[in-house]
C-alpha positions in Angstrom: 12.1 -2.5 -3.3 9.5 0.5 -1.8 11.3 2.7 0.0 8.6 5.5 1.4 10.1 9.4 1.1 11.3 10.4 4.3 12.0 7.0 5.5 15.2 7.7 7.4 14.1 11.1 8.6 14.9 10.5 12.0 16.8 7.4 12.6 18.5 5.1 9.7 18.6 1.5 10.0 21.6 0.8 12.6 23.2 4.4 12.4 24.8 5.3 15.2 25.6 8.7 16.1 29.1 9.2 17.8 28.8 12.6 18.9 32.1 12.9 21.1 30.8 12.2 24.7 27.5 13.6 23.8 29.0 17.4 24.9 26.4 20.1 23.1 26.8 23.4 23.7 25.4 26.2 21.5 27.6 27.5 19.2 29.0 24.2 18.7 28.6 22.4 15.2 28.5 18.8 16.2 29.8 16.2 14.4 27.5 13.8 13.2 29.6 10.9 12.4 27.1 7.6 11.4 27.5 5.0 10.1 24.7 3.4 8.8 23.4 -0.3 7.2 21.2 -0.2 3.8 21.2 -3.8 2.8 17.7 -5.4 3.2 15.5 -2.3 1.9 14.0 -2.5 -1.4 12.5 -5.3 -3.1 9.9 -7.4 -1.5 10.7 -10.7 -0.6 10.3 -12.4 -4.0 12.8 -11.3 -6.0 16.4 -11.4 -8.1 18.8 -11.3 -11.2 21.3 -10.2 -12.8 24.7 -11.0 -14.6 25.1 -7.8 -16.8 28.0 -7.3 -18.9 27.1 -5.0 -21.1 24.6 -6.6 -23.3 21.0 -8.3 -23.7 22.4 -11.9 -25.0 25.5 -11.6 -22.3 23.6 -10.7 -19.4 21.7 -14.4 -19.3 24.9 -16.3 -20.6 26.8 -15.0 -17.9 24.8 -16.1 -15.1 24.5 -20.0 -16.7 27.8 -19.9 -17.9 31.4 -20.0 -16.2 30.0 -19.3 -12.8 30.1 -22.8 -11.6 33.2 -23.4 -13.0 34.7 -21.2 -10.1 32.9 -21.8 -7.7 34.1 -24.1 -5.2 31.7 -27.0 -4.2 28.2 -25.8 -5.9 26.9 -28.6 -7.9 25.0 -27.9 -11.2 21.4 -26.2 -11.2 18.6 -29.0 -10.9 21.0 -31.1 -9.8 19.5 -32.7 -6.6 16.2 -33.3 -8.7 16.3 -36.7 -9.5 16.8 -37.8 -5.6 14.9 -35.2 -4.1 11.4 -34.7 -6.0 9.1 -34.6 -3.8 11.0 -31.7 -2.5 11.7 -29.9 -5.5 8.0 -30.1 -7.0 6.5 -28.5 -3.7 9.7 -25.9 -4.4 8.8 -24.8 -7.6 5.6 -22.9 -7.2 7.0 -21.0 -3.6 8.0 -18.1 -3.5 11.6 -19.0 -3.3 10.9 -21.0 -6.9 9.6 -17.8 -8.2 12.2 -15.7 -7.1 13.5 -14.3 -10.7 12.7 -15.4 -13.7 13.0 -15.0 -17.4 10.2 -13.4 -18.7 8.7 -16.0 -20.7 4.8 -16.1 -21.4 5.0 -18.9 -18.7 6.2 -16.6 -16.5 4.3 -13.0 -17.0 1.3 -12.9 -14.7 0.6 -8.9 -15.9 -1.7 -7.7 -18.7 0.7 -6.7 -21.7 -2.0 -6.9 -24.2 -1.8 -3.2 -24.9 -2.4 -2.0 -21.5 -2.5 1.3 -20.2 -1.3 3.1 -16.8 -1.5 6.2 -15.4 -1.3 8.1 -12.8 -0.7 11.8 -12.8 2.2 12.3 -14.9 3.4 9.0 -14.8 2.3 6.7 -17.6 3.0 3.6 -19.0 2.0 1.2 -22.0 2.4 -2.7 -21.6 3.1 -4.5 -24.7 4.2 -7.8 -26.6 6.0 -8.8 -29.8 6.0 -12.3 -30.3 7.7 -13.9 -27.0 8.9 -10.2 -26.1 7.8 -8.2 -23.2 7.5 -4.3 -23.5 6.9 -1.4 -21.4 6.8 2.0 -22.6 7.7 4.1 -19.6 7.1 8.1 -19.3 7.1 10.8 -16.6 8.0 14.2 -15.2 11.4 15.0 -17.3 11.7 11.3 -18.7 10.0 11.3 -22.1 8.2 8.0 -23.4 10.9 5.3 -24.1 10.2 1.7 -24.7 12.2 -1.0 -22.6 12.1 -4.7 -22.6 11.4 -7.0 -19.8 13.8 -9.5 -19.2 13.3 -10.6 -15.7 9.8 -11.5 -13.7 10.3 -10.5 -9.9 8.0 -12.6 -7.6 4.4 -13.5 -8.2 2.0 -13.2 -5.2 0.6 -10.7 -4.0 2.2 -8.9 -6.8 5.0 -9.1 -9.4 7.5 -6.6 -10.8 9.7 -6.4 -13.7 13.5 -6.1 -14.2 15.0 -4.1 -17.2 19.0 -3.5 -18.1 19.9 -0.2 -18.0 23.7 0.8 -18.4 26.5 -0.2 -16.1 25.6 -3.9 -15.8 22.4 -3.2 -13.9 19.1 -4.5 -13.6 15.9 -1.9 -12.6 12.8 -3.1 -10.9 9.9 -1.0 -12.5 7.5 0.9 -10.0 4.8 -0.2 -11.7 3.9 -3.6 -10.8 0.9 -5.8 -11.4 -1.2 -7.0 -9.0 -1.9 -10.6 -9.5 -4.8 -11.1 -6.4 -7.9 -12.4 -8.0 -9.9 -9.8 -9.3 -12.5 -10.4 -6.7 -9.8 -9.3 -3.9 -9.0 -6.1 -6.4 -6.4 -8.0 -8.2 -5.3 -8.1 -11.7 -4.4 -4.5 -12.2 -1.1 -2.5 -12.6 -0.4 0.0 -10.1 2.2 2.3 -8.4 4.3 1.4 -5.8 4.3 4.8 -4.9 0.1 5.9 -5.4 0.0 9.7 -6.5 3.7 10.5 -6.4 6.1 10.8 -9.7 9.7 11.6 -9.5 12.4 13.0 -11.8 15.2 10.5 -13.0 17.5 11.9 -10.8 15.0 10.8 -8.0 16.7 8.0 -6.2 13.4 6.5 -5.8 12.5 7.1 -9.6 12.6 3.4 -11.0 16.5 4.1 -12.7 17.1 5.2 -9.3 19.5 4.0 -6.7 17.0 2.7 -4.5 15.0 0.2 -7.1 18.4 -1.5 -8.5 18.2 -4.9 -8.1 22.4 -5.8 -8.2 22.7 -3.5 -4.8 18.9 -3.6 -2.8 18.2 -7.6 -3.1 19.8 -9.7 -5.7 22.2 -11.6 -2.9 19.1 -13.0 -1.5 17.1 -13.9 -4.5 19.9 -16.0 -6.5 22.2 -18.9 -5.1 25.7 -17.9 -4.6 25.2 -14.8 -6.2 28.7 -12.0 -6.7 27.7 -8.7 -7.4 31.1 -7.4 -8.6 31.0 -4.0 -7.9 33.4 -1.8 -9.2 33.5 1.4 -7.2 35.6 3.8 -9.2 32.9 3.2 -12.6 30.2 2.3 -10.1 29.2 -0.5 -12.1 28.4 -4.3 -12.5 29.4 -7.3 -13.3 27.1 -9.1 -11.6 26.8 -13.1 -11.7 24.9 -16.1 -9.7 25.1 -20.0 -9.7 21.5 -20.3 -10.0 18.6 -17.5 -10.8 16.2 -18.2 -8.2 16.6 -19.2 -4.2 17.3 -22.8 -5.3 18.1 -25.7 -2.9 22.2 -24.6 -2.5 20.8 -21.2 -1.0 19.8 -22.8 2.0 21.3 -26.1 2.2 24.4 -25.1 0.8 27.5 -26.2 -1.5 25.9 -29.5 -2.8 28.8 -31.3 -5.0 30.4 -33.3 -2.6 26.7 -34.6 -1.6 26.6 -35.7 -5.2 29.9 -37.5 -4.9 28.5 -39.2 -1.9 25.4 -39.6 -3.6 26.9 -42.1 -6.4 28.0 -44.4 -3.0 24.3 -45.0 -3.1 23.2 -45.7 -6.3 21.4 -48.8 -6.5 21.1 -50.5 -10.1 18.3 -48.5 -11.4 20.4 -45.3 -10.3 18.0 -43.8 -8.0 19.1 -43.4 -4.2 17.8 -44.8 -1.6 15.1 -42.7 0.0 16.2 -43.0 3.9 20.1 -42.1 2.7 18.8 -39.0 0.2 16.7 -37.4 3.0 20.0 -37.4 5.7 22.1 -34.2 5.0 24.6 -34.1 7.7 28.4 -33.8 7.4 28.7 -37.1 6.5 26.6 -37.2 3.7 28.6 -34.0 2.2 26.8 -31.2 3.3 28.0 -28.3 5.4 25.4 -28.3 7.3 22.4 -30.6 8.7 19.6 -28.0 8.9 17.5 -31.2 10.2 19.5 -31.2 13.7 19.9 -27.6 14.2 18.3 -25.9 17.4 15.7 -23.4 17.1 17.9 -20.4 17.3 20.7 -21.7 15.0 18.1 -22.8 12.3 16.5 -19.0 12.4 19.8 -17.6 11.9 20.0 -19.4 8.5 17.3 -18.0 7.7 18.1 -14.7 9.3 20.7 -14.2 6.8 17.9 -13.3 4.1 14.8 -13.1 6.3 16.1 -9.8 8.2 16.7 -6.2 8.1 20.4 -6.2 8.0 24.0 -4.5 7.4 25.7 -7.3 5.3 29.0 -7.5 6.2 31.0 -8.7 2.8 31.8 -12.0 3.6 29.6 -13.7 1.1 28.2 -17.0 1.7 28.4 -18.6 5.1 26.1 -21.6 6.0 25.7 -22.8 9.3 27.5 -20.1 10.3 26.0 -17.5 12.8 23.9 -14.5 11.6 26.8 -12.3 12.7 29.5 -13.9 11.0 27.2 -12.7 7.8 25.5 -9.9 8.9 24.6 -7.0 11.7 21.2 -7.3 11.9 19.4 -3.9 12.4 17.8 -3.1 15.8 14.3 -1.7 16.8 15.1 1.9 15.5 12.7 4.5 15.6 10.8 3.7 11.8 11.6 0.8 11.3 9.6 -0.7 14.4 7.3 1.2 17.0 8.5 1.5 20.5 7.4 -1.3 22.3 8.8 -3.8 19.0 6.0 -4.0 16.5 6.9 -3.9 13.1 6.6 -0.7 11.5 8.6 -0.5 8.2 9.7 -3.5 6.0 12.0 -5.3 8.2 11.5 -8.9 7.1 10.3 -11.1 10.3 13.3 -11.9 12.1 13.7 -9.0 14.2 10.0 -9.3 15.6 10.5 -13.1 15.9 13.8 -12.9 18.4 11.5 -10.8 20.8 9.1 -13.8 20.7 8.6 -16.4 23.7 8.3 -18.6 20.6 11.8 -17.8 19.8 12.9 -18.1 23.5 11.9 -21.6 23.8 13.1 -23.1 20.8 10.6 -22.8 18.0 11.5 -22.2 14.4 10.3 -20.9 11.4 10.2 -24.6 10.0 7.7 -25.4 12.9 5.6 -23.2 11.3 6.5 -22.8 7.9 7.2 -25.8 5.2 10.9 -24.9 3.7 9.9 -26.2 0.4 6.4 -24.6 -0.5 7.3 -21.9 2.2 3.4 -22.1 3.4 2.1 -22.6 7.0 1.9 -26.1 7.4 -1.8 -26.1 9.1 -4.4 -23.2 8.1 -6.4 -21.4 10.7 -6.0 -22.0 14.3 -4.9 -25.6 13.6 -1.4 -23.8 13.2 -1.5 -22.7 16.7 -2.9 -25.7 18.0 0.0 -27.6 17.1 1.5 -26.6 20.8 -0.8 -24.6 22.6 -3.3 -26.9 23.3 -4.0 -29.0 26.9 -1.4 -31.3 25.9 1.7 -29.5 24.7 3.9 -31.6 22.1 7.6 -33.6 24.1 9.4 -30.8 21.8 8.7 -27.8 23.7 8.0 -29.5 27.2 7.5 -25.8 28.9 5.2 -24.6 26.8 2.2 -23.2 28.4 -0.8 -25.6 28.2 -4.4 -24.4 28.0 -7.7 -24.3 25.9 -6.7 -21.6 23.6 -9.2 -21.9 20.4 -12.5 -21.2 22.8 -14.6 -18.1 23.1 -13.7 -18.3 27.0 -9.9 -17.3 25.7 -10.6 -15.0 22.4 -14.0 -14.0 23.0 -14.9 -13.6 19.8 -17.5 -15.8 17.6 -16.0 -19.2 17.0 -14.9 -19.2 13.2 -15.0 -15.4 12.8 -11.9 -13.6 12.1 -11.7 -12.0 15.4 -11.1 -16.1 16.7 -8.0 -16.3 14.5 -5.2 -16.4 16.7 -3.3 -14.6 14.5 -5.7 -11.8 14.7 -5.0 -10.5 18.3 -1.3 -11.7 18.3 0.2 -11.4 14.8 -1.5 -8.0 13.4 -0.6 -7.4 9.9 0.9 -4.4 8.2 0.7 -3.8 4.3 3.7 -3.0 2.2 4.4 -2.9 -1.2 0.3 -1.1 -1.6 -1.1 -4.9 -1.7 1.1 -6.8 0.6 0.2 -7.5 4.2 2.9 -9.1 6.5 2.0 -10.3 9.7 4.2 -9.3 13.2 6.0 -12.0 14.4 7.1 -11.8 18.0 3.5 -13.1 18.9 2.9 -10.8 21.7 0.0 -10.2 23.9 -2.1 -7.0 22.6 -1.5 -4.1 25.3 -3.7 -1.5 24.4 -3.5 -0.1 27.9 0.3 1.2 26.7 -0.6 2.5 23.6 -0.6 6.2 25.0 2.6 5.7 26.7 4.5 4.1 24.2 2.4 5.6 21.1 2.5 2.1 19.2 -0.5 0.3 17.9 -2.9 -2.0 19.7 -4.3 -5.2 17.8 -7.5 -4.5 19.4 -8.2 -1.2 18.0 -7.0 -1.9 14.7 -10.3 -4.0 14.2 -12.6 -2.2 16.5 -11.8 1.4 15.3 -15.1 2.6 17.3 -13.4 1.7 20.4 -10.2 3.9 22.0 -7.4 1.8 23.9 -8.5 3.3 26.7 -11.9 1.3 26.0 -10.3 -1.8 24.8 -8.0 -1.8 27.9 -11.4 -1.7 30.0 -12.8 -4.3 28.4 -9.5 -6.6 28.3 -9.5 -6.6 32.2 -12.7 -6.9 32.7 -12.2 -10.4 30.8 -9.0 -11.7 32.1 -8.7 -9.2 35.4 -5.6 -6.7 36.3 -3.2 -10.4 36.9 -2.7 -10.6 33.2 -1.8 -6.9 33.0 2.0 -6.7 33.7 2.7 -3.2 35.3 3.2 -0.8 32.7 7.0 0.1 33.9 8.2 -3.6 32.9 7.3 -3.4 29.3 10.5 -2.8 27.3 8.3 -0.5 24.9 8.1 2.3 27.8 11.8 2.2 28.5 12.5 2.7 24.5 10.1 5.5 24.1 11.6 7.3 26.9 14.6 7.0 25.4 13.3 8.2 22.0 11.4 11.3 23.7 14.6 11.8 25.8 13.2 11.8 29.1 15.0 12.1 32.1 14.1 8.5 33.9 15.1 6.7 30.3 18.7 6.3 31.6 17.5 4.3 34.4 14.7 2.5 32.0 17.3 1.4 29.9 20.2 0.5 32.4 17.1 -2.1 33.6 16.7 -3.7 30.4 20.0 -4.1 29.7 20.6 -6.2 33.2 17.8 -8.3 32.6 19.1 -11.4 31.3 15.0 -12.4 30.5 14.9 -9.8 28.1 15.3 -10.5 24.6 18.7 -10.0 22.8 17.7 -7.5 20.0 16.1 -5.2 23.1 18.9 -5.0 25.3 21.0 -3.8 22.1 18.7 -1.7 21.0 18.5 -0.3 24.8 22.2 -0.2 24.4 22.3 1.6 21.3 19.0 4.1 23.0 21.5 4.6 26.1 25.0 6.5 24.2 23.4 9.8 24.5 23.2 9.6 28.2 26.9 7.9 28.2 28.5 10.4 30.8 25.7 8.4 33.4 26.1 4.9 31.9 29.5 4.2 31.4 29.5 1.1 33.8 26.4 -0.2 31.9 27.8 0.4 28.3 31.3 -1.2 29.3 30.1 -4.2 30.8 28.3 -4.6 27.7 31.1 -4.9 25.8 31.7 -8.4 27.3 27.9 -9.7 27.0 27.2 -12.7 26.2 24.9 -11.5 22.8 27.3 -10.3 20.1 24.3 -8.1 19.2 24.9 -6.2 22.3 28.5 -6.1 22.5 28.2 -4.9 18.7 25.9 -2.0 19.8 27.9 -1.4 22.9 31.1 -0.5 20.8 30.8 2.8 18.8 29.9 5.1 21.8 33.6 4.2 22.7 34.9 5.4 19.8 35.5 8.9 20.8 37.1 8.1 24.4 40.8 8.7 24.9 43.1 6.8 23.0 44.4 4.6 25.3 40.7 4.0 27.1 39.7 3.5 23.5 42.1 0.7 22.8 42.2 -0.5 26.4 38.5 -1.2 25.9 38.3 -2.2 22.4 41.6 -4.0 21.3 40.3 -7.2 22.4 37.3 -7.4 20.4 39.1 -7.2 17.2 39.6 -10.9 18.2 35.7 -11.0 19.0 34.5 -14.7 17.6 31.9 -13.0 15.6 32.5 -10.7 12.7 30.0 -7.9 13.0 31.6 -7.5 16.5 35.0 -7.0 15.0 34.0 -5.1 12.2 32.5 -2.7 15.0 35.7 -2.8 17.0 38.0 -2.0 13.6 35.9 1.2 12.8 35.7 2.5 16.4 39.5 1.7 16.4 40.1 3.3 13.1 42.0 6.1 13.8 44.0 5.6 17.2 47.8 6.0 17.0 49.3 2.7 16.3 51.4 4.0 18.5 49.4 3.8 21.8 48.5 -0.1 20.8 51.0 -3.2 21.9 53.4 -3.6 19.5 52.6 -7.1 18.7 49.2 -6.1 18.4 49.5 -4.1 15.4 50.2 -5.8 12.4 46.8 -8.0 13.2 44.9 -4.6 14.2 45.9 -3.0 10.4 45.2 -6.4 8.7 41.7 -6.2 10.1 41.3 -3.1 9.2 42.7 -3.2 5.2 40.2 -6.3 5.3 37.3 -4.1 6.3 38.2 -1.5 4.0 38.2 -4.3 1.2 34.8 -5.2 2.2 33.6 -2.0 2.3 34.9 -0.9 -1.4 33.1 -3.7 -2.3 30.0 -3.3 -1.3 29.9 0.6 -1.8 27.1 0.7 -4.1 24.6 2.0 -1.9 24.5 5.5 -0.4 24.8 3.8 3.2 27.8 1.4 2.2 29.6 4.8 0.4 29.1 6.4 3.6 30.6 3.6 5.5 33.8 3.8 3.3 33.7 7.7 4.0 33.4 7.5 8.0 37.2 5.3 7.6 38.5 7.2 5.4 38.0 10.4 7.3 39.2 8.6 10.5 42.0 7.5 9.2 43.4 10.8 8.0 42.7 10.2 4.4 40.1 13.5 3.9 40.1 14.3 0.4 39.1 10.4 -0.3 36.8 10.8 2.2 35.0 14.2 1.1 34.6 12.1 -2.4 32.7 9.5 -1.1 30.4 11.7 1.3 29.6 13.3 -1.9 29.4 10.4 -4.2 26.3 9.1 -1.3 24.9 12.2 -2.0 25.0 11.7 -5.7 23.4 8.1 -5.4 20.8 9.7 -3.1 20.7 13.7 -2.0 18.3 13.2 0.6 20.4 10.8 2.3 20.3 13.0 5.5 23.6 11.2 7.0 25.9 11.6 4.4 25.0 15.4 4.1 25.5 16.0 7.8 28.8 14.2 8.2 30.1 16.0 5.3 29.2 19.3 6.8 30.6 18.1 9.7 34.4 17.3 7.7 34.3 20.8 6.1 33.5 22.9 9.2 36.1 21.2 11.0 38.5 22.0 7.9 37.0 25.4 8.2 35.2 25.4 4.9 32.6 27.5 6.7 31.0 28.3 3.9 31.0 25.3 1.7 29.5 23.6 4.6 26.8 26.1 4.9 26.4 25.8 0.9 25.8 21.7 1.4 23.5 22.5 4.1 21.5 25.1 1.7 21.4 22.3 -1.0 19.3 19.9 1.1 17.1 22.6 2.4 16.3 23.4 -0.9 15.3 20.4 -2.2 11.4 20.0 -2.8 11.1 16.4 -1.8 13.2 17.2 1.6 11.2 15.2 4.6 9.7 18.4 7.2 12.1 16.6 10.3 15.8 16.4 8.0 14.9 19.6 6.4 14.0 21.1 10.4 17.7 19.1 11.1 19.6 21.0 8.2 18.4 24.2 9.1 19.2 23.6 12.9 22.6 22.8 11.9 22.9 25.9 9.0 21.7 28.0 12.4 24.8 26.9 14.4 27.2 27.4 11.8 25.8 30.8 11.0 26.0 31.5 14.6 29.7 30.5 14.5 30.0 32.9 11.6 28.5 35.8 14.1 25.6 36.1 11.8 23.1 35.8 14.7 20.1 37.8 13.5 20.1 35.0 10.3 20.9 32.0 12.4 17.4 33.0 14.7 15.5 32.9 11.3 16.8 29.4 10.7 16.3 28.3 13.8 12.8 29.5 13.8 12.5 27.5 10.7 14.0 24.0 12.3 11.7 24.6 15.3 8.6 24.7 12.8 10.2 21.6 10.4 10.9 19.7 13.6 8.9 20.7 16.6 10.1 18.1 18.5 13.4 18.6 18.9 14.3 20.0 22.4 17.8 21.6 21.0 16.0 23.9 18.7 14.3 24.9 21.2 17.3 25.5 23.7 19.8 27.3 21.0 17.2 29.5 19.8 16.4 30.4 23.3 19.8 31.2 24.4 20.4 32.9 21.1 17.8 35.3 21.5 18.5 36.2 24.6 22.1 37.1 23.7 20.7 39.3 20.8 18.7 40.7 23.8 15.4 39.6 22.9 14.5 38.4 26.4 10.7 37.7 26.1 10.8 35.7 22.9 14.1 34.0 24.1 11.6 33.1 27.3 8.6 32.1 24.8 11.2 30.1 22.9 12.1 28.1 25.8 8.5 27.5 27.1 7.7 26.1 23.7 10.4 23.6 24.1 9.3 22.5 27.8 6.0 21.9 26.0 7.3 19.2 23.6 9.9 18.0 25.8 8.5 18.5 29.4 11.5 17.2 31.3 14.4 18.4 29.6 16.8 19.6 32.2 19.2 22.0 29.4 15.6 23.5 28.5 14.9 24.3 32.3 18.1 25.5 33.2 18.4 28.0 30.3 15.0 29.3 31.6 16.1 29.7 35.0 18.6 31.7 33.6 16.6 33.7 31.3 14.3 34.9 33.7 16.9 35.3 36.7 18.4 37.9 34.3 15.4 39.5 33.1 14.7 39.9 37.0 11.8 37.3 36.8 12.8 36.0 40.1 9.7 34.0 41.0 9.5 32.4 37.4 13.2 31.1 37.9 12.1 30.0 40.8 9.6 27.9 40.0 11.7 26.4 36.9 14.5 26.0 39.9 11.6 23.7 41.9 10.8 21.4 38.7 14.6 21.0 38.1 15.1 19.9 41.3 12.0 17.3 41.1 13.8 15.8 38.0 17.2 16.3 39.8 16.9 15.8 43.3 20.8 15.0 43.8 22.2 17.7 41.7 24.4 19.5 44.2 24.6 22.3 41.8 20.9 23.4 42.7 21.2 24.2 46.3 23.6 27.2 45.4 21.7 28.4 42.6 18.6 28.8 44.7 20.4 30.5 47.5 21.9 32.7 44.8 18.4 33.6 43.4 16.7 34.2 46.8 19.7 36.4 47.7 18.4 38.7 44.9 
């Protein structure tokens, strides 16, 4: 459950910024209307647990008691074992089998023999009373208190522990047990946040929202889990059908399968093995995993092994992923610009970028689904397909001798000779848990400078620069192995992140390229939103794309279109086959007057909106989910309710920038400027607020003060915003114009030049520089800035007239 401070400092997962049609000007407090997905954050992919109903005894009994009585189609726990003994044995010691267990001596791996842990102000003592395991915890503002460990959470390479808290919560301790062998540095207690200490009101404290099992990861670490979250009391009555990730988590409810199996019972009551292994619809299971095409099977695993926004639809076995969740895009902070993993993203988003995924390879081609281990250790795993004779199942696989020095150029048997070292580099999460990138990309050190992304070569060969590594690769493989840099989507996505003028053309080319992975094309659509005015045809076309991810990514930008255009473009998508797309359409249409809609569609739209709101309320247990609800309420003219939900989100996480920015926008629109400024100052004053977020709040505060006529203080806050967030071009732009308005023209020019050093191709900064220089009498400097502007925008008809005016002076 490791969420580093500042994780959302640039762009939260699946945030969609709806800035009107991206019209921006000084003195205008731009509304930041955002919809954020928080599902999938936190707990490592080894966890689960709880059925809180107040006291510890009912906590367990609720989990095992009446749930199966009201869950249609689920067989009793353990029903599969008698016929599928081999699979059950393989599962027992898997990550899924250890997802969550009761804290018994057989399951607890940590040292509870009066072990002591200290990390600055964070202190803990782990003891045992018979078969009861106890943790005494102490920290800043948090006197020593002892808690009973109820459940274990995972087992390798670390194990966390869960304790009960009021409101039906189970919380994960942020001091975990390193279960690796002592020879590898394990067999010790360690902090998931080394060197950091949080007070109890911080969401990263072990009592905090981001350490809450019910909200963060429960649905993926138990079978048929139901959170039963109550929004008004902010409490849970969570239940599950099976405590761990059992057979029915993947294969679906099995009671009909058991009923079918009775027909095949022999005299010894054992099911024939051949029949037992068959699991298609005729045998009573809702889906046949063994017969699914690769991409469909991957989507079944991705219900959990992905960063995503859950849609509140419950288990939907066999359905496409976008009927259960909206997968996150390749967002800054989660992925590097070239698509390599950065944050904790759980495989799906990287794998769907790979050529292997495009060729139909699925998770189970490499991983045993019951043990969760790879099918073959070492390079033999890759040689199943990547050898001179590809298997019949993948006839288009390129044949070559890969496991040779001629290909990998390393000593056979050495770490560098392993396929995964170059094509699946590791990133370590939760201090001790290395996970491999599953995009299976060719190392591109030649793109490191352009995309600001790491490369596999210099991760190992730290003595080499990316340029030196790129030269070495050219020596080995020649230039034919290196496609032109401009053809890599990382170049396009990085140009968009930097707001460079060439970004729209790059992004439009990506979106139009059907050979580009859908997740990349959907990300390009999202990144194109700030350039909507020059890319509307591309965005409109994306609304009818074959990919549900692309369609969903294209919808939010049209939320601020004129009502008639919004209805014409988006109302048909309320009937889209995929729930994720329908939800996005409902969000964007939420505030639209019913009178603009065809009369025969109004009732269906209202029903869809009510259903969407119901699911939002049932899942408003995280700050981002509260934010989604608040946005819907605000768009449907329920401002008081929206404000309450924005404030509730900030109670959960006072550092959650999107909720704070949205609340400020709403208060400003209502004319409550002082209240808005108080919300901004409260955020700025928080010591743990990340610098980029503090810079954003300072920027908004400056604009608000400018509207109030307090220009001097506004400039002071813009100076601080530029210090905290130096790469934000609009801060430098507004600072320059404010200084100019105050008559401080030399300072205004310096501010604009500072911005251009950060964003050399920013047209607005250049326009402003032309203006400031011209009104200062610096005509040559104004013409020089204009020449650069004409180079960037040769087709802009206004620039010729502007040049004539300058030369006339």
